[in-house]
N, C-alpha and C positions, 0 to 999 in steps of 0.2 A: 291238313287234310281232314275231310269229313267222311265218315263211313256210317253205314246203316247195317246193323246185325239183326237179322230176322230170327224169330222163334215161333214155335207152335204154342198158342195160348192154352191155359192161363199162365201168367207169370206174376209172382208176388214180389214186385220190385221193392216195396217198403220193407219186407222181411230181409231181402238181400242187402239192401242199403243199411238196415239196422245192424246186421251181422258185421259188415265192413266198417261201419262207424265205430262200433265197440272195440274193434281191433286195429284201428288205424294208427300207424307208427308216425309220430310227429317228425316232420322233415321229409318223409317219404310218401305219405298219403294224406289226403284231406277229403272231407265230405262237407260240402257247403251248398245249401239250397237245392238238395236233391241230386247233386252232381258229385260223383266219385272221381277223384283225380289222383294220379300217382306217377312217380318217376319209374322208368323202366330201363333195363339194360339187356342187351342181346348181342352176343358175339363181339363185345368190346365197344358197341355203339350205344349211346344213351339218349333218352328223350323223355317225353311226357305224354300221358294219355288221360283223357277225361271221358266219362261215360254217364249217360242219363237216360231216363225212360223217354222213348219217342211217342209220337202221336198214335201210331198204329201198333201192330204186334212186332215191335223191334226196339232195340236199344240204339241210341245215337252215340257216335264216337267222334271225338276230336283228337287228332294225333299230331304231335310235333316230333318228328323222327327223321334223321338225316338220310338213312339208307333205305330207300323204298323197295330195294330188292328183298328185304326181310319182311315186307308187308304180309305175305301169306302166313308166315310163322307167327307174326303178331296177331293176326286175325284168329288163327287156331288157338293161340293161348288165351285170347279174350273170350272166345266161345267156351273154352273149358272153365275159365275163371267164373263166368256167369252162368254156367251150366245151360247153355242155349240149345243143346241138341237132345235133351232128355225127352223120351216119349212118355210123358206123364200119364197118359190114358192107360197104357199097359202096366206101368208101375203101380198106379193107384188101384187099378182093378185087382191086382194080386194082393196088395197090402190090405185092402178093404175087407178081406175075409176075416180079419181080426176086428171085432166090433169097436174096440177102443180107437184103433187107427182109422177106421171108417169114419167115425165121428170127427176126429181131428182133421182128417183130410177134407171132409165136407166144409169145415169151418175155414180152412185156408187151403183151397185147392191148387194154388199156384206155387207152392213151396218148391224151391230148388236146393241142391246141395252146393254151397259155395265152393269154388275151386281155389286155385292159387296161380299167381303169375309165374312163379319160379319154384322148383322143387327144393333147392337148397334153402331158400328163404323160408318156405313152409316148415322144413325139417327143423330149422333153428327156432322158429316160433313154437313148434311142438315141444322141443326139448327145453327151451327156456320156461315154458309153462308148466313143467312137471313140478307138482307139489306147491305151486304158488298160484295166486289169482291171475285172472286175465289182465287186470290193470297192472299188476306188478311185472308180468311178463312183457307187456307192451312198453313199460318204462325201461326195462333192461334192453329191449330191442332198440329203443331210441338211443341209449348210450352206445350200443354197438354201432349204430349208424353214424353217430357223430365221430367216434374214434376211428372207425375203419372204412366207412362208406366213401363213395366217390362224390365230391362236391359237384353240383350241377346248377347252373344259372337257368331259371325258368321264368315263364310269364305267369305262372300260377302262384299266387301268394301262399307262403308256407312250405313250399316244396324246395328243398335245399340239397338233398343227397340221394344217391342211388345205393341200393343194398350192396354191401361189400362183395368183392370177387372171392371165389374159392381159394385162389392162390394166396390171398392175404389172410383169410381166416384159418387156413391150415397151419400157419406158423404163428398166429397171434396168441398172446397170453391173455385169454379171455377171462380167466379168473380175476384179473385185475379190475374188471368191471363190477365186481361185487357179487359173484356167484360162486358156489362150491367148486373147488378145483376139479372134482370128478366130472362135474357138468361141463366145465370148460374143456376138459380133455375129450369128452364125448363130442362136443360141437366141432372142435378142431379135427377130430377123427372123421366126422361126417364130411367135412369139407375135403379132406384128403381122399376119402373114398370116392367122392365125385371126380376128383382129378384122375384117380386111377381108373374109374369106369364112368366116362362122360354120359352114359345112358342109364345111370343109376336111377334117376327119377323119370325116365321116359314112360309116358302113359301107354298102356296096352301091352307092355313087355311081360312075358311069362316069368313067374317066380319072383315078382317084385317084393312081396312081403317077406319071403325067405331071405332075400338079399339084405333087406333092412334089418331083420332080426339078427343077422350075422355081424352087424356093426356093434362095437363096444358101446354099452349104455343105452341101446335102443331095445325097449321091451315091447310086449305084445300091444299095449294100448297105443304107444307112439307109432309103431309100424302100421297098425290098422288105420289110425287117423291120417297118416300120410298117404296110405293106399286109397282112402276114400277121397281126399281132397286134391291130391296131386296125380296119383296114378289113375284116378277116375274109375276105381273099382267100385261098382254100384253095390257090391256085397261087403265092402269094407265096414267093419263093425268093432269099435273100441270096447273090448270086453271089460266088464266091471266098471264102466264109466260112471262116476258119481252123479253126473247130471242126468243120465238115463235112469238110474235107480231112483233119484229124487223125483223125476217126472212121473214115474209110475206110482210112487208113494202119494204124490199130490192128486193124481187123477183117480186112483183106485183105493186110496186109504191105507194101503199096506205096502211097506217097502220090501221088495223082493230081495233075496240073496242073489249075488252075482251069478251063481250057477243056475238059478231059476230064470234069470233074465236071458242067459245064453240058451237055455232049453226052449224058452218061448220064442226066441229070435230065429230058431231053426225054421219055423213056419214062414218067416218073412223072406227067406232066401228066394231068389238071388238079389234082392233089393233091400238088404238089411240097412245099408247106408241111408237110404231114403226114409226108412222107418225111424232111424236114429235122428235124422233131421227134423222129422215131424214131432218127435218127443222133445227134443231140445227146444224147439220153438214154442211148444206148449208152456215151458217154464217161463219164458219171457212174458207170455200172456198172464200167467198166474201171478207174476210179480207186479 
């Protein structure tokens, strides 16, 4: 099936694709010739989706999925994943009151906040990435996929598995994959929490950050990161993020304290998440 997902321009597809490329889990995601493909699972049904920039103000989608009754939910998830419903004009007008952000936004006016296909998958990515590099976290996620994921035969080269189900992860000995036992227990606990509360990662639900913080091993940074990318909280802001502090140091010559960053970010509410994305992206340009 072919679909077209429209958006209000501008849209920085190269930035979105770059983000997804850097975090693609081998076996579950590929980025080839400007096309992002991944295996998906929804209510026990599995398939594959490929997305690329269309000729107009839209993304083109090719979907291989058996249960078309789930198409509305698939479309909603894709629109969140690629942040297609953002009103950038309103967001950027507010953030441009900060001269630094105004300059960065003018340079890359179509930046979006990458979302996630699935809340449990994103939570695992966030926890796996604690205190290690993105590359190391992706490598661990690949091992997780091979050991516990659902094998899937696809027509897209390189796609072999779907992310594991919560029922499997809740009882798995994840420390055997080469991570600290405490982190393994945190991950299994998150999977069990989703089984206990199927709406744990539901976007738009009140009190999402508080529920995440109540989980063992989930701190403020992780909760805010999940809130931004999965719960679609536009004000989600990973406090004390090293990348944000580094971005300000590169751009302004002085590395602020975490408290100074938090104070400055108050003026960015209710769009601190978009300010964070602008700053994170500036680092990739600096490198």
